[in-house]
N, C-alpha and C positions, 0 to 999 in steps of 0.2 A: 228656341228649341232646342235640349239635346235627342239627339237619337237614341236608344233605351233599344241598349243591345245585350244581346243574352247574358254571355261573362261582363257584363261594367260588375265592379265595386263591391256595391250592394249586393248582388246576386254571388256573388262569391261569400260576403261574410253569413248570410243571413245559411249558402249550402255547411259553410264551418264550425256554425251552431249549431248545425240540427246536429254533424253530427257526435260532438262534442253529448248533445242531449241522449245523443242513443249511445252513444258508448259510458255514458254514467248508468242507465237503464243496464244495460245489459255484463254480462258479465265475466269478462274477458280481464284477463291477469297483464296484456300486453296494450291496454288502450288509450291513447290522451288520458284521459283522465283516471286511469292509474298512478299513468308516468307523471304525473302533475301534484297526484295527490302522494306520490312514495316518495318523489321530490322533498314536496314541502315536509314531508315528518325525517325523515335528513338532515337537511336542512333546520327543522327545531334542534334536530338532537344536538348539528354539530357548534350554533351558538349558544345552546344554550351549558355545555361546555368548558368552549372560550368565556366563556359569562365567569362561571365559576373557575378559568387557572386568570380572568385581569382580575378577579373581588383579590383575591391571593395579595397578598402582603411584598414587598420583594424586597431585597438588601438590596441598599448598595456597599461597595465598600469602600472605595473613590470616597462619599462622605467619610467616611470612618477617616480616614488616609489626610483629606482636606480639608475637610468642614466646612467641604461646600453642594 
């Protein structure tokens, strides 16, 4: 049977999850949760702009000259 250590992976995981819960309830702007939410919003905006850009038709002048 394995020895139970105070700094085992399970204990560290619990500490990280507890910190996330604490940050989610707090109102600090620099918490890990707040930063992740802001990053998610920025990523969504970027993906939306990129999708609009890719959806626009692109004219191929090579096709007009060679037919390929």
